[in-house]
C-alpha positions as CSV (number, residue, x, y, z in Angstrom):
1,M,-230.4,176.3,51.5
2,A,-227.5,176.1,49.0
3,G,-224.4,174.0,49.3
4,G,-221.3,174.2,47.2
5,D,-218.5,176.6,46.3
6,A,-219.5,180.1,47.3
7,A,-218.5,181.6,43.9
8,A,-220.5,178.9,42.1
9,V,-223.6,179.7,44.2
10,E,-223.3,183.4,43.3
11,R,-223.1,182.6,39.6
12,V,-226.5,180.8,39.7
13,R,-228.2,183.1,42.2
14,D,-230.2,185.0,39.6
15,I,-231.5,181.8,38.1
16,V,-232.3,180.1,41.4
17,S,-234.0,183.2,42.6
18,C,-236.7,182.6,40.0
19,F,-238.1,179.9,42.2
20,A,-236.4,180.5,45.6
21,K,-237.3,183.6,47.6
22,S,-234.5,183.2,50.0
23,I,-231.1,181.7,49.1
24,V,-228.7,181.1,52.0
25,H,-225.3,179.6,51.3
26,Q,-224.7,176.9,53.9
27,G,-221.2,175.6,53.1
28,P,-219.6,173.0,50.8
29,I,-221.5,170.5,48.6
30,G,-224.1,168.6,50.6
31,S,-224.6,171.3,53.2
32,G,-227.8,172.5,51.7
33,H,-229.3,169.0,51.7
34,A,-228.2,168.5,55.3
35,V,-229.8,171.7,56.5
36,K,-233.0,170.9,54.5
37,A,-233.2,167.4,56.1
38,V,-232.9,168.8,59.6
39,N,-235.4,171.6,58.8
40,N,-238.0,169.1,57.7
41,L,-237.4,166.9,60.7
42,L,-238.1,170.0,62.9
43,N,-241.1,170.7,60.7
44,V,-242.9,167.4,61.2
45,G,-241.5,166.9,64.7
46,H,-243.1,170.1,65.9
47,L,-246.3,169.3,64.0
48,M,-246.6,166.0,65.9
49,L,-245.5,167.5,69.2
50,A,-248.0,170.3,68.9
51,G,-250.7,167.8,67.9
52,E,-250.1,165.6,70.9
53,G,-250.2,168.7,73.1
54,L,-253.5,169.7,71.7
55,L,-254.9,166.2,72.2
56,A,-253.8,166.3,75.8
57,L,-255.5,169.7,76.2
58,R,-258.7,168.4,74.6
59,G,-258.8,165.6,77.1
60,F,-258.4,168.2,79.8
61,G,-261.4,170.1,78.4
62,V,-259.7,172.8,76.2
63,E,-260.7,172.8,72.6
64,P,-257.7,172.8,70.1
65,A,-258.8,176.0,68.4
66,T,-259.1,177.8,71.7
67,A,-255.7,176.5,72.8
68,L,-254.1,177.6,69.6
69,A,-255.5,181.1,70.0
70,A,-253.5,181.5,73.1
71,I,-250.4,179.5,72.0
72,N,-250.1,181.5,68.8
73,G,-249.8,184.7,70.9
74,S,-247.2,183.1,73.1
75,S,-243.7,181.6,73.1
76,G,-244.8,178.1,71.9
77,R,-246.0,179.3,68.5
78,S,-244.5,178.1,65.2
79,L,-245.5,177.7,61.6
80,Q,-247.2,174.4,62.6
81,T,-249.4,176.0,65.2
82,Q,-250.1,179.2,63.2
83,V,-250.7,177.6,59.8
84,R,-250.5,173.8,59.4
85,L,-252.7,172.8,62.4
86,P,-255.5,175.4,61.8
87,T,-255.5,175.1,58.0
88,E,-254.9,171.4,57.4
89,V,-255.5,169.4,60.6
90,L,-258.4,171.1,62.5
91,T,-260.3,171.5,59.3
92,G,-259.7,167.8,58.4
93,Q,-258.3,168.8,55.0
94,F,-254.9,167.2,55.3
95,G,-254.0,168.6,52.0
96,Y,-250.8,170.6,52.2
97,G,-249.3,168.7,49.3
98,F,-246.1,167.1,50.6
99,E,-246.1,163.3,50.8
100,L,-245.4,161.6,54.2
101,G,-243.0,159.2,52.5
102,L,-240.8,162.1,51.3
103,M,-240.9,163.6,54.7
104,L,-239.8,160.3,56.2
105,K,-236.9,160.2,53.7
106,D,-235.7,163.7,54.9
107,V,-236.2,162.7,58.6
108,R,-234.0,159.6,58.1
109,N,-231.3,161.7,56.3
110,A,-231.3,164.0,59.3
111,T,-231.0,161.2,61.8
112,A,-228.2,159.7,59.7
113,I,-226.3,163.0,60.0
114,A,-227.0,163.0,63.7
115,G,-225.7,159.4,64.0
116,A,-222.5,160.4,62.4
117,H,-221.9,163.7,64.0
118,F,-224.0,163.9,67.2
119,P,-224.7,160.3,68.2
120,Q,-225.9,161.2,71.7
121,A,-229.0,162.8,70.2
122,T,-232.2,161.4,71.7
123,L,-235.1,163.5,70.4
124,L,-234.2,163.2,66.7
125,P,-234.5,159.4,66.7
126,A,-237.8,159.7,68.6
127,V,-239.1,161.9,65.8
128,E,-238.0,159.4,63.2
129,A,-239.7,156.6,65.0
130,A,-243.0,158.6,65.3
131,V,-242.9,159.5,61.6
132,A,-242.1,155.9,60.5
133,A,-245.0,154.6,62.6
134,A,-247.3,157.2,61.0
135,T,-246.1,156.3,57.5
136,E,-246.7,152.6,58.1
137,R,-250.2,153.5,59.3
138,V,-251.5,155.9,56.7
139,G,-249.1,155.2,53.7
140,R,-246.2,156.9,52.0
141,T,-248.4,158.9,49.6
142,A,-250.5,160.4,52.4
143,D,-250.1,164.1,53.1
144,Y,-247.5,164.6,55.8
145,T,-250.1,166.4,58.0
146,E,-251.9,163.0,58.1
147,A,-249.2,161.9,60.6
148,L,-251.6,163.4,63.2
149,L,-254.3,160.9,62.4
150,V,-254.4,159.0,65.7
151,C,-254.5,155.3,65.5
152,D,-256.4,155.0,68.6
153,M,-261.0,153.8,68.3
154,A,-262.7,155.4,71.4
155,G,-259.5,155.4,73.5
156,T,-257.8,152.4,72.1
157,T,-257.9,152.9,68.3
158,V,-259.1,156.5,68.0
159,D,-258.3,159.2,70.5
160,E,-261.7,160.9,70.9
161,G,-260.9,162.8,74.1
162,G,-263.5,160.9,76.1
163,L,-266.3,162.2,73.9
164,V,-268.2,158.9,74.0
165,Y,-268.6,159.2,77.8
166,I,-269.2,163.0,77.8
167,V,-272.1,162.6,75.3
168,L,-273.5,159.6,77.1
169,R,-273.4,161.4,80.5
170,E,-274.9,164.6,79.1
171,S,-277.6,162.7,77.3
172,M,-278.6,160.9,80.6
173,N,-278.6,164.2,82.5
174,A,-280.7,165.8,79.8
175,A,-283.2,162.9,80.3
176,G,-283.5,163.8,84.0
177,L,-280.8,161.6,85.5
178,E,-278.1,163.0,87.7
179,V,-274.8,161.4,86.6
180,S,-271.4,163.0,87.5
181,E,-268.0,162.4,85.9
182,A,-267.0,160.4,89.0
183,D,-270.1,158.3,88.6
184,M,-269.2,157.5,85.0
185,H,-265.6,156.6,85.5
186,P,-266.2,153.0,86.7
187,W,-268.3,152.4,83.7
188,H,-265.7,153.1,81.0
189,G,-265.6,150.3,78.6
190,A,-269.1,149.0,79.4
191,A,-271.9,148.5,76.9
192,K,-273.7,151.8,76.6
193,E,-277.1,150.2,77.1
194,E,-275.8,148.6,80.3
195,V,-274.6,152.0,81.6
196,V,-277.9,153.7,80.8
197,A,-279.9,150.8,82.4
198,H,-277.8,151.1,85.6
199,F,-278.5,154.8,86.1
200,A,-282.0,154.6,84.8
201,A,-282.9,152.0,87.3
202,K,-282.3,154.6,90.0
203,Q,-285.2,156.6,88.7
204,R,-288.6,155.1,88.7
205,G,-290.2,154.8,85.2
206,A,-287.0,155.6,83.3
207,D,-286.4,153.8,80.0
208,F,-284.0,154.0,77.1
209,A,-283.8,153.0,73.5
210,P,-280.7,151.4,72.1
211,S,-279.0,153.2,69.2
212,A,-277.8,151.8,65.8
213,L,-275.1,154.4,65.6
214,A,-272.2,152.2,66.8
215,E,-271.8,150.2,63.6
216,L,-272.1,153.3,61.4
217,T,-269.5,155.1,63.6
218,T,-267.1,152.2,63.6
219,Q,-267.3,151.8,59.8
220,A,-266.7,155.6,59.4
221,I,-263.6,155.3,61.6
222,V,-262.3,152.3,59.7
223,D,-262.8,154.0,56.4
224,R,-261.2,157.4,57.4
225,L,-258.1,155.8,59.0
226,K,-257.8,153.2,56.2
227,L,-257.9,150.5,58.8
228,N,-259.7,148.2,56.3
229,E,-256.3,147.5,54.9
230,I,-255.2,145.8,58.1
231,V,-258.4,145.1,60.0
232,D,-260.1,141.8,59.0
233,G,-263.3,142.4,61.0
234,Y,-264.9,144.2,63.9
235,I,-267.8,143.8,66.3
236,S,-269.7,145.9,68.8
237,A,-271.6,145.2,72.0
238,Q,-274.9,145.5,70.1
239,D,-274.0,142.3,68.2
240,V,-273.9,140.1,71.3
241,P,-276.0,139.4,74.4
242,R,-273.8,141.3,76.8
243,G,-270.8,143.7,76.5
244,R,-267.6,143.8,78.4
245,P,-266.3,142.3,80.7
246,S,-268.3,139.3,79.3
247,P,-266.4,137.4,76.7
248,Y,-269.1,137.4,74.0
249,M,-267.6,140.0,71.7
250,V,-264.2,138.2,71.6
251,H,-265.8,134.8,70.9
252,A,-268.2,136.3,68.3
253,L,-265.4,138.0,66.5
254,M,-263.4,134.7,66.6
255,A,-266.4,132.9,65.0
256,K,-266.7,135.7,62.4
257,L,-263.0,135.3,61.4
258,G,-262.9,131.5,61.7
259,V,-260.5,131.5,64.7
260,E,-261.0,128.4,66.9
261,D,-258.1,128.6,69.4
262,V,-258.6,131.4,71.9
263,S,-255.1,130.8,73.3
264,K,-253.8,132.4,70.0
265,V,-255.9,135.6,70.6
266,A,-254.6,138.8,72.1
267,K,-257.1,141.4,73.3
268,A,-256.1,145.1,73.7
269,G,-258.1,147.8,75.4
270,D,-257.8,150.9,77.5
271,T,-260.2,150.0,80.4
272,E,-260.4,147.5,83.2
273,R,-263.5,146.0,81.5
274,D,-261.4,145.4,78.4
275,I,-258.9,143.4,80.5
276,G,-261.7,141.6,82.2
277,E,-263.1,140.7,78.8
278,A,-259.8,139.3,77.7
279,L,-259.4,137.2,80.9
280,N,-263.0,135.9,80.8
281,A,-262.6,134.9,77.1
282,G,-259.4,133.0,77.9
283,C,-257.2,135.2,75.6
284,R,-253.4,134.5,75.7
285,Q,-252.7,138.1,76.3
286,A,-254.6,141.0,77.9
287,I,-253.0,144.1,76.6
288,G,-253.6,147.4,78.5
289,V,-253.4,150.5,76.3
290,L,-252.5,153.8,78.1
291,S,-253.9,156.2,75.4
292,G,-257.4,156.0,76.7
293,A,-259.4,155.8,79.9
294,D,-257.6,154.0,82.7
295,S,-254.2,154.3,84.3
296,E,-251.4,151.8,84.1
297,A,-251.9,150.9,87.8
298,A,-255.6,150.2,87.2
299,L,-254.9,148.1,84.1
300,R,-252.2,146.1,85.8
301,A,-254.4,145.6,88.9
302,S,-257.2,144.3,86.6
303,G,-254.8,141.6,85.2
304,A,-253.2,143.1,82.1
305,T,-250.3,140.9,81.0
306,V,-248.8,143.6,78.7
307,I,-248.9,147.4,78.9
308,V,-248.3,149.6,75.8
309,Q,-248.5,153.4,75.3
310,N,-250.8,152.9,72.3
311,I,-251.6,150.1,69.9
312,T,-249.1,151.4,67.3
313,K,-246.5,149.8,69.5
314,L,-247.9,146.4,68.7
315,K,-246.3,144.4,65.9
316,M,-248.7,143.1,63.3
317,A,-248.5,139.3,62.6
318,S,-247.4,138.5,59.1
């Protein structure tokens, strides 16, 4: 992508070809940079768009690699679906070698061009907002493919595709219980021991053993997403007498962090039990998050005071 006087571009073509396989003259000075900026916006925009599509399909029950095998033979394919996603994202490598902060710079250059020459654009600013949010979350020096690290733990902070409930239901069924997906849905957000106890009670002689995995899993998520830079503390249902919708976890975390006034606390979650926990604890706000288990209607009916698409839409207190 070269900009400048056409004759000048031709004079340096042999030199530039030493490091540029394809040299396409775009127009006067600045044109090359402009096209490069829009190109990179399309690059990261399609990466994030394809990533969201794969997450939706995973929630539907289609594995990302299986979906890509079809998409890459069809009309939705691109460099992102054919190379970046399989090589950098699905493998967990996130090591292409281009910093997210530099990508954000190019994206903002592209939206500045749009603002001046195509102000009615709607998708370009949306890509900028998504990339800016990702940069704030994982840092400017992160690889740009890390924009797909989803700030969402078991539905609210990590988009795990309902895996917690799938594994729990399959484990109970393997132990001889008969639990359907419909049976599980009302129990989203409940303490896992409580769920197992409920279904085990229907079968005489059934028993269960609580697991110590929750804290290890939570710490692994915090470390991988670098949440320790913004998260002061966390707690699980195993640390308190009862899980959601009881208020114990909220109150225990308040005690852990030295917070005394519950009216200054906002609780966010993706299930009706999360909202019940917030209301039972006396939180000032009960924030329903749409990236996880329950619908907006269900969250509002349970008493949510605020609804957000995901927790990245919340502003952090300074």
